[in-house]
N, C-alpha and C positions, 0 to 999 in steps of 0.2 A: 503494500500500500501506498503511494506517496504522500510525504507527509509534508510537503514544500507548498504552501499555499500564497496567492499573490494578492496586496491589496494597493490599490492605485487612489492617493488622495487628491482632490480635485481644487483643492482651495475653496471649498464652498463651506458655507459657515456649520452644516451638520457633520462633517467628514469624522472627526475626533468623536463623537457618540456612535457615527456607523460603525467606526474600528471598534468601540468597547462591545457592540451589539455583537460586532462579528467575532469578538473573542469568546464571550459566551454561548455563541450559537455551535461554534464548530470546533473540533480538535485539530488545534495546530499548532504542535509546541517548536516546530519550525517555520517560519515565516518572511516574507519577503515581502517591502513596500515600497513604493515608488513613491520618491517624494521630488523629484527631479523637474517637476514645474512650479513646484513653489518658491516664493520668495524666501531670501536669506535667513527672517527671521521667524517665518509662517515652519520653514523646514526644520531650524531648531528645536521650536516650540512643539512640533509634533513629535519627532524624535526623542526629544526626553519624556514626555508626556506618554508618547503609544509605548515605549519601550519599558516604562515603568508598570503600565497596566498589562503586558505581556509577561513583564516578570513575576509580577503577584500570580498570575495563574502556573505560569513552566517557570520555575527558579532555573531549572536547569536545561530549559530549551535556547532555540534562537532568533534573534529577531535581526533581520537582515536589510538594509535601507540604501535604496540608490538614490543618490544627492546628486544636485549638479555642479558643483565645483571642488576644488580641493581645499578652498578656504573656510568651505563649509567642515569639509572633514575633522579640518585643523582645531576648529573650535571645539567640535562635539566630541572629537575625542580627549579632550580636557576634563571630560566629565567622568566619573567613576562608576560606568554602564557595565557591568559584566555580560549580559546576555547581547551585546550589541554587535555586529558587523557592517560597517560600511562598504558598499559595494559600486 
């Protein structure tokens, strides 16, 4: 069974709530989210909050994020987020 799921953020007001519902409804210990279309600040916000929600349900899971730039990666890697992988 494939346990890698994809979730695309679109910068709409309800994206974070949709993601939380998605986590509750689906068994996704490994998930990949696409944040490449979001602004710098929206990306940072979604990465930190989404990885925290994912970690609560799957402490040993993997949360992978597609981001738009190396500047974003550099900033996010300063946070201690153990389940996060930036791709």
